C-alpha positions in Angstrom: -85.9 51.9 -46.6 -85.1 54.6 -44.0 -82.1 56.9 -43.8 -78.7 56.2 -42.4 -78.1 55.1 -38.8 -74.8 55.6 -36.9 -73.3 52.7 -34.9 -71.0 54.6 -32.5 -68.4 52.2 -31.2 -66.9 52.9 -27.8 -65.9 49.8 -25.7 -67.6 47.4 -28.0 -65.1 46.9 -30.8 -66.7 43.9 -32.5 -69.2 42.9 -35.1 -70.4 39.6 -33.4 -73.1 39.8 -30.7 -73.1 43.6 -30.7 -76.4 45.2 -29.8 -75.4 48.6 -31.1 -74.4 47.3 -34.6 -77.4 45.1 -34.8 -79.8 47.9 -33.9 -78.2 50.3 -36.4 -78.5 47.6 -39.1 -82.1 46.8 -38.3 -83.0 50.5 -38.7 -83.3 49.5 -42.3 -81.0 51.9 -44.2 -77.3 52.5 -44.6 -75.1 52.1 -41.6 -72.1 54.3 -40.5 -69.8 52.3 -38.2 -68.1 55.2 -36.4 -65.3 55.5 -33.9 -64.2 58.9 -32.6 -60.8 59.5 -31.0 -62.3 61.5 -28.2 -60.2 64.5 -27.3 -61.8 64.4 -23.8 -60.1 61.1 -23.1 -56.8 61.8 -24.8 -56.4 65.2 -23.2 -56.8 63.6 -19.7 -54.1 61.0 -20.4 -56.6 58.1 -20.1 -55.0 56.2 -23.0 -51.5 55.3 -21.8 -49.1 53.4 -24.1 -50.2 49.9 -23.5 -53.9 50.6 -24.1 -53.0 52.9 -27.0 -51.2 50.0 -28.8 -54.1 47.6 -28.0 -56.7 50.0 -29.2 -55.0 50.6 -32.5 -54.8 46.9 -33.1 -58.4 46.4 -32.1 -59.5 49.2 -34.5 -57.6 47.7 -37.4 -59.2 44.3 -36.8 -62.6 45.9 -36.5 -62.1 47.7 -39.8 -61.2 44.4 -41.4 -64.2 42.6 -40.0 -66.5 45.5 -41.2 -64.9 45.3 -44.7 -65.7 41.6 -44.9 -69.4 42.7 -44.4 -69.2 45.3 -47.2 -68.6 48.3 -44.9 -65.6 49.9 -43.2 -64.8 51.8 -40.0 -65.3 55.6 -40.2 -62.8 57.4 -38.0 -63.0 61.0 -36.7 -61.0 62.9 -34.1 -62.0 65.7 -31.7 -64.9 66.5 -29.5 -67.1 63.4 -29.6 -70.5 65.2 -29.5 -69.5 67.6 -32.3 -67.9 64.9 -34.5 -70.9 62.6 -34.2 -73.2 65.5 -35.0 -71.1 66.3 -38.1 -71.2 62.8 -39.4 -74.9 62.6 -38.8 -75.3 65.8 -40.9 -73.1 64.5 -43.6 -75.0 61.3 -44.0 -78.5 62.4 -43.1 -78.6 60.0 -40.2 -81.6 60.4 -37.9 -80.4 57.9 -35.2 -77.1 57.3 -33.3 -76.7 54.0 -31.5 -74.3 53.6 -28.6 -73.6 51.1 -25.8 -74.6 52.0 -22.2 -71.6 52.3 -19.9 -71.2 52.9 -16.2 -68.4 55.4 -15.6 -69.1 59.0 -14.8 -67.3 60.1 -17.9 -69.4 57.8 -20.1 -72.6 59.0 -18.5 -71.6 62.6 -19.1 -70.7 61.7 -22.7 -74.1 60.2 -23.2 -75.8 63.4 -21.9 -73.7 65.6 -24.1 -74.4 63.5 -27.2 -78.1 63.4 -26.5 -78.3 67.2 -26.1 -76.1 67.9 -29.1 -78.1 65.6 -31.4 -81.4 67.0 -30.1 -80.4 70.4 -31.5 -80.5 68.9 -34.9 -83.7 66.8 -34.2 -81.8 63.6 -34.1 -82.1 60.8 -31.5 -79.5 58.9 -29.4 -80.4 55.3 -28.8 -78.6 53.7 -25.9 -78.3 49.9 -25.7 -77.6 47.7 -22.8 -76.1 44.2 -23.0 -72.9 45.2 -24.9 -70.4 45.4 -22.1 -71.7 43.0 -19.4 -73.6 39.7 -19.3 -76.5 41.4 -17.4 -76.9 45.1 -17.5 -76.5 46.9 -14.1 -79.8 47.0 -12.3 -81.2 43.8 -14.0 -81.2 42.1 -10.6 -81.7 44.1 -7.4 -82.1 43.3 -3.7 -85.3 44.5 -2.0 -85.4 48.2 -1.4 -81.8 48.8 -2.7 -80.3 50.1 -5.9 -77.6 47.5 -6.1 -76.1 44.4 -4.4 -73.3 45.3 -2.0 -72.2 41.7 -1.5 -71.2 39.3 -4.3 -72.7 36.0 -3.1 -76.4 37.0 -3.1 -75.8 38.9 -6.3 -74.3 35.8 -7.9 -77.3 33.6 -6.9 -79.7 36.0 -8.6 -77.3 36.6 -11.5 -77.1 32.8 -12.2 -80.8 32.4 -12.7 -81.6 35.7 -14.4 -82.9 35.7 -18.0 -80.2 36.8 -20.5 -80.6 38.4 -23.9 -80.4 36.1 -26.9 -77.3 35.9 -29.1 -77.0 38.3 -31.9 -75.4 37.4 -35.2 -73.3 39.9 -37.1 -75.2 41.5 -40.1 -74.8 39.5 -43.3 -74.0 42.8 -45.1 -73.6 46.4 -44.4 -74.4 49.3 -46.8 -72.2 52.3 -46.1 -73.2 55.8 -47.3 -70.6 57.9 -49.1 -68.5 59.5 -46.4 -64.9 60.4 -45.8 -62.8 59.0 -42.9 -59.6 59.9 -41.2 -56.9 57.3 -41.5 -56.7 54.7 -38.8 -54.4 55.9 -36.0 -50.9 54.9 -35.0 -50.2 54.4 -31.3 -48.1 57.5 -31.2 -51.0 59.5 -32.4 -52.8 58.8 -29.1 -50.0 59.8 -26.7 -46.4 59.5 -25.7 -44.6 56.7 -23.9 -43.2 53.2 -24.6 -45.4 50.2 -24.2 -44.5 47.1 -22.3 -41.8 45.1 -24.2 -43.9 41.9 -24.2 -47.3 43.5 -24.7 -49.7 41.3 -26.7 -52.3 43.2 -28.8 -55.2 42.2 -30.9 -58.9 42.7 -31.6 -62.0 40.7 -32.4 -60.3 38.4 -34.9 -57.4 37.6 -32.5 -59.7 37.4 -29.5 -62.0 34.9 -31.1 -59.1 32.7 -32.0 -57.9 32.9 -28.4 -61.4 32.1 -27.2 -61.7 29.0 -29.4 -58.3 27.8 -28.1 -59.3 28.5 -24.5 -62.6 26.6 -24.7 -60.8 23.7 -26.4 -57.7 23.4 -24.3 -57.6 25.7 -21.3 -60.9 26.0 -19.5 -61.2 22.4 -18.3 -58.4 23.0 -15.8 -59.3 26.5 -14.8 -60.9 25.7 -11.5 -57.8 23.8 -10.4 -55.0 25.9 -11.9 -56.2 29.5 -12.2 -54.3 30.6 -9.1 -51.2 28.6 -9.9 -48.9 31.5 -10.9 -46.3 29.4 -12.7 -48.9 27.5 -14.7 -50.1 30.7 -16.5 -53.5 29.0 -16.7 -55.9 31.9 -17.0 -57.6 32.8 -20.3 -55.9 36.1 -20.9 -59.1 37.3 -22.4 -59.6 40.3 -20.1 -58.1 42.9 -22.5 -60.5 41.7 -25.2 -63.4 42.1 -22.8 -62.2 45.5 -21.7 -62.2 46.8 -25.3 -65.3 44.8 -26.2 -63.6 42.7 -28.8 -65.4 39.8 -27.2 -68.9 39.7 -25.9 -69.1 38.7 -22.2 -72.6 37.3 -22.9 -71.2 35.0 -25.6 -68.4 33.8 -23.2 -71.0 32.7 -20.7 -73.1 31.0 -23.3 -70.2 29.1 -24.7 -68.6 28.1 -21.4 -70.0 24.9 -19.9 -71.2 25.6 -16.4 -71.7 21.9 -15.7 -67.9 21.4 -15.5 -65.7 22.7 -12.7 -63.6 24.8 -15.1 -66.6 26.3 -16.9 -68.4 27.1 -13.6 -65.3 28.8 -12.1 -64.7 30.8 -15.3 -68.4 32.0 -15.4 -68.1 33.0 -11.8 -65.3 35.4 -12.7 -67.5 36.9 -15.4 -70.1 37.4 -12.7 -67.6 39.3 -10.6 -67.0 41.6 -13.5 -70.8 42.3 -13.8 -71.0 42.7 -10.0 -68.4 45.5 -10.1 -70.2 47.2 -13.0 -73.5 47.3 -11.1 -71.8 48.7 -8.0 -70.2 51.5 -10.0 -73.4 52.2 -11.9 -75.1 52.8 -8.5 -72.1 54.5 -6.9 -70.1 56.4 -9.6 -68.1 58.1 -6.9 -66.6 54.8 -5.9 -64.2 55.2 -8.9 -62.0 57.4 -6.6 -63.8 57.6 -3.2 -64.1 55.0 -0.6 -67.2 52.8 -1.1 -67.2 52.2 2.7 -65.4 54.7 4.9 -63.2 52.7 7.2 -61.3 55.8 8.5 -58.0 54.2 7.5 -54.9 56.4 8.1 -52.8 55.9 5.0 -49.1 56.4 5.0 -47.2 58.7 2.6 -44.0 56.9 1.7 -42.7 57.7 -1.8 -39.7 55.4 -1.5 -41.8 52.4 -0.6 -44.2 53.2 -3.5 -41.3 53.4 -5.9 -39.9 50.1 -4.7 -43.3 48.5 -5.0 -43.9 49.9 -8.5 -40.5 48.8 -9.8 -40.6 45.3 -8.2 -37.8 45.9 -5.7 -39.5 45.5 -2.4 -37.4 42.5 -1.3 -40.5 40.3 -1.3 -40.0 38.1 -4.4 -43.7 37.1 -4.9 -44.7 40.8 -4.9 -41.8 41.9 -7.0 -42.4 39.1 -9.6 -45.9 40.3 -10.2 -44.9 43.9 -10.5 -42.2 43.1 -13.0 -44.6 41.0 -15.1 -47.0 44.0 -15.1 -44.3 46.3 -16.6 -43.1 43.6 -19.0 -46.4 42.5 -20.4 -49.1 45.1 -19.4 -50.9 42.2 -17.7 -50.6 40.0 -14.6 -52.8 37.1 -13.3 -55.5 37.9 -10.8 -53.7 36.2 -7.9 -50.6 38.3 -8.5 -52.8 41.4 -8.6 -54.3 40.5 -5.2 -50.9 39.8 -3.6 -49.4 43.1 -4.9 -52.4 45.1 -3.9 -52.6 43.6 -0.4 -48.9 44.3 0.1 -49.3 48.0 -0.8 -52.5 48.7 1.1 -52.3 46.3 4.1 -48.5 45.9 4.7 -47.2 49.3 3.5 -50.5 51.0 4.5 -50.4 53.1 1.3 -53.7 54.5 -0.1 -55.3 52.2 -2.6 -55.7 55.1 -5.1 -52.0 55.1 -5.5 -51.9 51.5 -6.6 -55.0 51.9 -8.7 -53.4 54.7 -10.7 -50.3 52.6 -11.3 -52.4 49.6 -12.5 -54.5 51.9 -14.7 -51.3 53.1 -16.4 -49.8 49.7 -17.1 -52.7 47.2 -17.3 -54.1 46.9 -20.8 -57.4 45.6 -19.4 -57.9 48.2 -16.6 -61.4 49.6 -16.8 -62.8 51.8 -14.1 -65.2 49.3 -12.6 -63.0 46.2 -12.2 -59.7 48.0 -11.4 -61.0 50.5 -8.9 -63.4 48.2 -7.1 -61.0 45.3 -6.9 -58.5 47.7 -5.3 -61.1 48.8 -2.8 -62.0 45.1 -2.2 -58.5 44.3 -1.2 -57.9 47.6 0.7 -60.9 47.0 3.0 -62.8 50.0 1.8 -65.0 48.1 -0.7 -67.3 45.1 -0.9 -65.1 42.5 1.0 -67.1 41.1 3.8 -63.7 40.6 5.6 -62.2 44.1 5.3 -59.3 43.3 7.6 -58.1 40.4 5.3 -54.3 40.5 4.8 -52.6 38.3 2.2 -49.2 37.4 3.7 -46.8 37.4 0.8 -44.8 34.4 2.1 -47.8 32.2 2.7 -49.2 33.3 -0.7 -45.9 32.3 -2.3 -45.8 28.9 -0.7 -49.4 28.2 -1.7 -49.5 29.6 -5.3 -45.9 29.3 -6.4 -44.6 26.4 -4.3 -41.6 25.6 -6.5 -40.6 29.2 -7.1 -40.9 28.9 -10.8 -43.0 32.1 -11.2 -40.6 34.1 -9.1 -37.5 32.9 -11.0 -39.3 33.6 -14.3 -39.6 37.3 -13.5 -36.7 38.0 -11.1 -33.4 36.9 -12.8 -31.5 37.7 -9.7 -33.0 34.6 -8.1 -32.7 32.1 -11.0 -29.9 30.2 -9.2 -32.0 29.6 -6.1 -33.8 26.3 -5.7 -37.5 25.7 -4.9 -38.8 27.6 -2.0 -35.6 29.4 -1.3 -36.5 31.8 -4.1 -39.4 33.1 -1.9 -37.5 34.1 1.2 -36.7 37.8 1.6 -33.0 38.1 1.3 -31.1 40.7 3.3 -27.5 40.5 2.5 -26.8 37.2 0.7 -27.7 38.5 -2.8 -25.9 41.5 -4.2 -28.4 42.3 -7.0 -31.6 41.8 -5.1 -32.7 44.3 -2.4 -33.3 43.7 1.2 -37.0 43.8 2.4 -38.2 47.3 2.7 -40.4 46.4 5.7 -40.7 43.7 8.3 -43.5 41.3 7.6 -45.1 38.6 9.8 -43.8 35.2 9.0 -40.3 36.4 7.9 
């Protein structure tokens, strides 16, 4: 029997199919399941209200799952390198296990942890396979450090060998150690969450996954872009916080069915963005491809867009759903992002910041690179693509049900009439803030 090992949770808040927890358990001694409320993240305002509420719920469910295994979650607050070193000293742990991540902050955190632990002759073990199906760099084009286009990446991704499933440990032995109490959302920052925000953790996520695989995924290929149908899985927040394993989702989805294949393709998109950011960390806030776009500064237009009062109902419906739920379907995200960047000509970084504040599932790779894709500065092979809001509405909300759900000013309008930009016929709904082709 060896000494203690620390399983340092970051964006992998689960016990099932977790390489970090499995490795710490296999080390042979006691295991310290540790989460640090990192002052480096909190001080930078990177945990806005919606994510704070979700994180607290996820930590509580993780603690309950660990207690079922005989352990519990150990919580500390402060500088992550110093707190981990302190826990290692208290328990005599010789190893700390952590999941590999791709953001610049997570890479800097890894370097600081490694250096701090080395001072005490302890090791940091970094594990791939926790946050994505395939780790970044697992498949590469010839003479390049990443795939710049999704389709060839997906072909290689689809046939690549994947790691085996990992069961949760049958039992965890925890050394004697004190823990801070689990946090409250207000401990992580100020601000009110979205009124209809849904929160959860591994237990909730696994229940949603079972329901999705039984009743939702079969129609995913047909209905995922139908805005009124609300036919997406809503599992993205659970993937962002690592409450669910993306590798497990791929294993359990049936790629021989249209719905399963379409769902797996979206998980491949998520991996694609992670491998781009791993190779190009600056793409989090710098143009991946410099298109020399001249962005407009228009604070009034940005305010109207962010509040869902542009006068374009399909855009406004999505933006109001975002504020109400901390979530919106992918089609609504694309429409809203295209309107801001291609119609209003506002810098994509402005929209990305707004989404990062409200979206409970917004991680750096997916959020920033999806914004770049739609803005024409990223990986889209058609950088001049524009999503006309009226045509998008007619195609993806033909009866106007989605618009009427989120814009009460338009509830009395029938069918497609709800999609037309209204100038002076409705007192409570604004006139369009800009002319748009097709009006």
